N, C-alpha and C positions, 0 to 999 in steps of 0.2 A: 129361734134358737136362744136359749137363756144362758148357755155356758160359752164363755169366750176365753180361748186359751191359745197358747203358742203352738201352732200346728206343725212346726218343724221339729221342736224338741227343746229339752232343758238340759243344761250342764249339771252333772251330779253335785258339783261344789258351789254352785252359784244360787242365789235366791230364786225361788219358783213361785209363780202366782197365776191365778186365773181370775176371771170376773164373772159373777153371777148377776143376772138381771131378774131372776125369780126370787122366791122367798128363801131359798137355800135349804129347803126341807130335805132331811135325810142326806145331807152332804157327806160323802165318804169316797175313799179311794181304795180300789181293790186291785191286787196284783193279777195280771193276766195269767201269769204262770201258775199261781195258786188256784185260780179258777179252773184252768185246764187240768190241773192235777186232781182236784177234789170233785169236779163235776157236780157241785152242789152249792148251796147258798151259805154254808157256814165257813167260807174262806175268811182268813184274817182280814179285817178292814182297818185302814188307817184313817183317822179322823183329822182332817186339816184344820187350821185355825181360820175361823170365819169372822170377818169384821162386822161391825154394825153397818146398817144400811146408810148410804149417802146418796146425794142427788148429783147427777152429772148434767150440768146445764147445757152442754153442747148437743146432747142426744135426747135429753128429757128422760133418761133412764134412771131408775133407782138401782143402785149397784152395791154389791158386797164383794170384798176381796177375799179370795180363797188362797191362803198361804200354806204351801206344802214344802217349804224350804228344808224342813228336817228330813224329808224323804230323799235319800241320796243313792240308793242302790240302783244301778242301771237296769233298765227293763221297760216293758210296756205295762201300763196301768189303765184302769177304767176310772174316770172321774164321774161320779154319779151325783145328781142333785135335781130336785124338782121333777123327778120322773124321766130325766134325760140322762144319756150316757155318752161320753166321748172318750177316745183313746188318747192318752198322753204318753210321750216317750221321754225317758231319761237316758242319756248316753253321752259318751265322751265325744267332744268336738261336734256337737249337733249341727253346727252351721258350716261345716267344712264343704259339703257339696253345694250349699247355697252360695258360698263365696266363689267357688269355681264357676258356677253357672252364671254369676254376674259378670265375671271376666269373659266367659265364652259368649255371653249375650252380645258383647261388643263385636265379636267376630261375625255374628249373623248380620250385623249392620254394615259390613264392609261394602263399599261401592267401588265400581271400576274393575272388578275381578270376578271370576267364577267362584262360586261356593260349591265345590264338588261333594258328592255323597260321602266320600271318604272322611271328610271333616264336618260336613253339615248334616249328614244323615238325611232324613225326610225333608229338611228345610233347605235343600240345595237350590241353587238357581244359576242361570247363565250370567256371563259378564254384562254389566250395565253401565250406562252413562259414560261412554268412552269418547264422545265427541268433544270438540273444542268449544270454548265459551267465548261469546262476544260481549264486549263491554257495553252497558247501557248508561247513557248520560242521565243526569238528574232530571232533564226534561222529557225523558222517555225515548229519545232518539238513540240509534245505535252508532257506536264508534267502531267502524269496520277496520280501523287501523290497529285496534287492540283486540287480538284474538289469542287466547292462551290454551295450552293443554293442561287440564286440571283434573284428570282422573284420579280416583283414590279417595281416601278418607272414609268417614262413616255417614250413612244416612242419618238425618236428624229425627230421632223419635219415630213417629208414625209416617212421616212424609219422606220424600227423597231429596230434599234440599240439603245443602251442606253450608254451614255457617261458622265463621271464625269465632265469634264471641262465645257460644256454648262449647265449641271445640276446645278452646283454651281452658275453660273451667273443668270440663270432663278430664282432660289431661292432668290438670292440677290435682283433682281428687284422686286419680289413679296413682300419681307419683308420690303424693304425700302419704297415701295408704302404704305404698311400698317403703318409703323412708321411715315411717313410724313402726311398721310391723313386717319387716322383710321375711321373717320366719314362716309366715303363713302363705307365701307365694312360691313354693318350691315345686308345685305339681306341674306336670305336663298336661295340657288341656286339649290335645289333639287339634291343633291348628297347624297350618303349613310350616311355621317356623319352629315348632316344638322340637326339642333335642339339640338346639344350636348353642347350648351353653348359657343362654340368657333366659331369665324367668319369663314365662309366657305373658305375664301382665305387662312387662316392658316390650315384649314382641308386639303385643296388640296395640299398645300405646304408640309405638313407633309408626304403625301403619297410618295413624291419624297425623302424627307429626310430619311425616314425609309429604302428606297432602298440604298441610299448612305451609310448609316451605315453598310449595309451588304457588301459593296464593300471595307471596310477597313480591311487590313491585321492585324494580331495580333501585329505586331511591329509598327503600326500606319500609314504605307504607304497605299495609295489608288490605287487599280487596275484602269487602265485607262478607260476601257470600257468592256461591254459584248455585243457580236454581233455574227452573223453568218459569215461564210467565205465570202459570197457574199451578196450584197443587195438582198432582197427578190423580187420576181416578184410582179406584181401589183395584189395582193391577199389580202384577209382579214387576220388580224393578227393571228387568230386561225388556219389558213391554212398554216402558215409558220412553217413547222415541221423540218427544218434543225437544225443540231447540234449547240449548243451555245458554244462560246469560250470566255475565259477570257484573258485579255491582261495585260501585266506586269504593276507593279507599276510605276507611272511616277511622276516627281517632280511637274509639273504644276497642275496635278489633285490633288495631295496631298495638296499643298498649297492652291488651290482654295477651296477644301473641308474644310480645317481648317478655312478659312475666313468665309465661308457661315455657317458653323456649329456653330461657336461661336456667330455670329450674330443671328442665330436662337435661341440659348440658351438665349440670351437677350430678344427676343420677346416672346418666349413661357413660360418664367418663371412665368408670370402672369396667365397662364392657366394650366400648368402641370409642376410642379417643378422637378419631377423625370425625365421627358423627357429632360428638360433643362439641368439637371445635366449630363445625358448621352451625350448630344451634346457637352457640355463643355469639358468633359473628352476626348471624341474622338478628338475634335479640338486640344487640348493640345498634345495628342499623335501624331497627324499628324505633328504639329510643331516640336516636338522632333525628329521625323523621318527626317525632313528636316535638322535639325541641325546636326544630325548624318551622313547625306549623302549629304554633300555640293557640291559634283561634279555633276554639271547639265548634264543630258543626255536627249536630245530631244527625244520625242517619234516618232517612225516611224513604220508603219505596218510591220509585219514579211512577208517574201516571201509568195506569193500566198494567202494572206488575203487582202480583198478588201473593207471592210466597212470603214466608215469615219475615217480619221486619227486624226484630231484635234491636229496636231503637233504645237509646239510653239518653237520659237528660244530663248526665255528667260522666266524665271518665276520671275524676280525681281518685276514685277507688282503684281503678286499674293502674293508674300511675303510681299510687302508693305501693301497690303490690309489686309492680315492675321495679320500682326503686329499691325495695327490700331485697328482691331476688338478685338484682344486678350487684348490689353492694355485697351481698353474701358471697358471691363468686369472684368479683373483681377487686373489692376493697377500695374502689375509686371514690374520692371525696364528693364528686358531683352527685353521685347517687345517694350518698348519705345526706347531703344537703337537701335534696328533693324529698327524701323520706321525712326529715324533720319538719319541713314546710307543710307536708300533707297530712301528717299523722293525726292532728287534732281535728281534721275536717271530715273524717270518714268513720263509718260504723265498722269497728274491727271484729265483729262477731257474725259477719254474714259471708256466705260461701256460695252464692248463686251466680248466674251468668250476668245479672244486672248489678249485683252488689258483691264485689269480689275482694273487698279489703281484708276479709278474714284470712285469706291466704297470705297476705303480707304480714298479718299478725302471727300466723304460725311460723313464718320464716324468722321473724324477730324473736319470738318467745322460745323457739326450739332449735332452729338451725343456727341462729346467731346469739344464743343466750350468753355466750362468753365473749362476744365481740362488741356488743352494744354498750354504750355508756350506762353506768349503773342506774342513774336517775331516769334515763329514758326507758330502760327495761322495766324498772319498778312501776313507773307510771302506766306503761302499756299493760303490764300484768294486772294492775289494780282495775283498770277499765275493763279488761277482758273478763275478770272474775265478777265484776258487777253485772255484766250482761249474763254470764252463766247463772248467777244467783236469781236473776229475773226469770230465766227459763226454768230453774229449779222450782221457783214459786208457782209457775204455771202447772207443773206436774202435780203439785200438792193440792191445787184447786180443782183439778180434773178428776172425775170419778174413775176414769180409765188410766190415770197417770200420764196423760198426754201433754207434751210441751207445746200447747197451742191454746190461745184464748178461745172462748166459746163462740165468739162472733167472727172468727177468722177462717172458717172453712169455705174458702173460695176455690176457684179453678186451680188445680195444682197444689192442693193443701198439704200434700205429703212433703213438699219441698221444704217449707219452713220447719216442719216437725223434725226432719232429718238434719236440717241445718242446725237446729238447736241441740240436737243430740251430739253433733260434732263438738259444739262449744262445751257441752257438759263433759264429754270425754277428755277434752284438752284441759278443762278445769281440774279434773281428777288427776291427770298427769302432772299438772303444775303444783297441786296442793297435797296429793295423796289421800284426799277425803273420799271415802266410799260413797257418801250421799250423792255425789255427782255421777259416779259410774253406775250406781243403782238406778238413778233417774234416766241415764242414757240407755240402759238395758230395757227399761220400760218402753222406750220408743221402738226398739227392735221388736219387742212383744207386740206393740201396736201394729207394726207392719205385718206381722205374721199371724194375726188373728185376734189379738186382744183390743178390739175396737168395736164400736157400736154396730157395725154391719156384720161382724162375725166372719168376714172373708180374710184370707191371706192375700196381701196385695202384690205378691210375686207369682208370675205364671209358673206353673209346674211344681210349686212348693206349698204343700198343705192340703188337707182333705177337702177344704172349701176354697181352694185357690181361684182367683178370678180368671175367667177364660176368654174374655172378649175385648182384647186390647184394641185401641185405635192405632192399628199397625198394619200397613198395607200388605206386607208379605204374609202375615198371619191370616189375613182375610182372604187372600187370593191364591194361596198355595195348594189348596185342595186337601190339606192335612187337618184332621179334626182338632187336634190340640194346637194351641198357639206356640210360637217360639218360646222356649223356656228362658227364665232369667230376666223377664221384663217386669218393671215395677210400675204399678198403677199411679196415676196422678192423685188418687185419694178422693175422699168424700168432698162433695161440692153442694152447698146449700141451694144452688140455683138449678134450673132445669134446661140446660142448653141443648139437650139432645131430644129431637122430636119423637124418636122411637121410645126412649125411656119415659118421656112425658106421658105417652099413651098407655104405658104398661105398669107404671109404678103408682101405687096408691099415694095420695097426698097426705102422708102421715109423717110428722117430724121431718121437715125439710132438711134439717141439719144432718139427718142420717141418709138422705138420698144423695146419690152420686152419679156423675157421668161415667164412673168407672167401676162401681162395685155392686149396685143394687139389683137384685133379682135377675142375674144373667140367665138363670135356668128357664125363664119365660121365653127365651128366644131359641127357636129350633135351629137357626143357622148363626154363623158368626155375625156379630153386630159391629158397627163402625163408630162406637162411641166412647171407648175407654182411652183416655189420654195416657201416654207413657212419656217418660223423659229420660232418655239415655244420657243426656247432657248433665242431668242433675242427680240422678240416682246413684252416681258414684259416691255421693256423700254417704250412702249406706255402707260402702266399703270401709269408711273410716270408723264405723260403729263396730269396733272389734276390740278384743282383749287378748292377752297372751293365752288365756284359757277360753274355751267356748267355741273356738274355730279350729 
């Protein structure tokens, strides 16, 4: 396929582009309505602006940008070039349904409850993982005196483990999305809590927060995770009957929880003051535990336990984030002192589960913009914009306009791309410069089809949406289509999947992916496409007042 385009649609008022990897011969756009009316070949053609050819180092493609921003009338059109034809759509709020699906996608990840057909449709399943969890010591022995009830929360991506570190980050992405753009979260999404007077994004987020509160020990520390000894087979969640285990309190999980819980207390206070109070008390207890236990111990799995590790070599970024959130809510000097001590040691433009300091920066630059000392705010803003400028430069050097270095397409490559998009959006909000928002929109285009593979990386969205996520329910539920609203891990220059290795030609490794390449070759669902519910909430921050 030589035409790469946004398969979900284009906003009438925003820039519009596609990418050609052919010669661009006879490039034109025809209105579907005019073709239907005329039934002949003399329908009026629109000639887009076609750039000179350039080389995209990451894919090896020679690319041309097709700019049809001047085309603003809503409707369906045919983009024709090099003997190929694709249908493009221009419409108001083209990403509205996508946004809702991403929220609803978290509902499908719920653990510890039934997903009835009324809410889940064909993706229903019975209650799962209701048993209590027993603590595993660092040496692999069981502590039978520590057994807790910990049902609830979300399954982590494609497996059935539940982990505090990515939970905290997922919650933060959701809550900052709501704080920045509350106007786009008014829809009811047909989940059990719909209609209770609370936006459904907050209803869904609370399901995870309630589980996180269960994972807090009496002294304030947070157990790192609850999981089985091994990853489950590719079965439905209710069929996973293996024993559940609890893993020791960890510094990064405790600090990440403190940050996300106090942020949640700020957001939920307008809807449920009692819940907000619970969250704030829990967050302060978690901080107190960190102060009482300053010697950092990285988490590693005990011997013979093989679920996700989520280890981290430092938790200064989580502490910076927590100090910012706690100071924003309480105004206590001890949190400001910690913030000042940590601010120069962390990367303030990262929003992943391992590198969380970007959330602290958002709190400082937006939530506390009138509360911080002027010099501190100015210095932080300057550093943040320097990072955004480096991401902007990456988009200019990429043939597809992608905020990713050519040699960085590793496992989960979509994460840093969307991470950088968030930084670009925030830079636009801080400066009013359109070049940042334009570059951020290019990352949304990338996700929805303007990439070297030509696939949309969101299940259920796009003519060529990927269909084979590494997602146990999608594999085992007997439904042909995958659960909608799951975001792929993105292209990977390696070949970690043996099935993909056997079926994908060894051409341009940068374009090959454990998640996107040639799924049509497989007659049944494959087990090789990584998804990241914990991280793909960064996509939700890629939004504007228009376009959603």
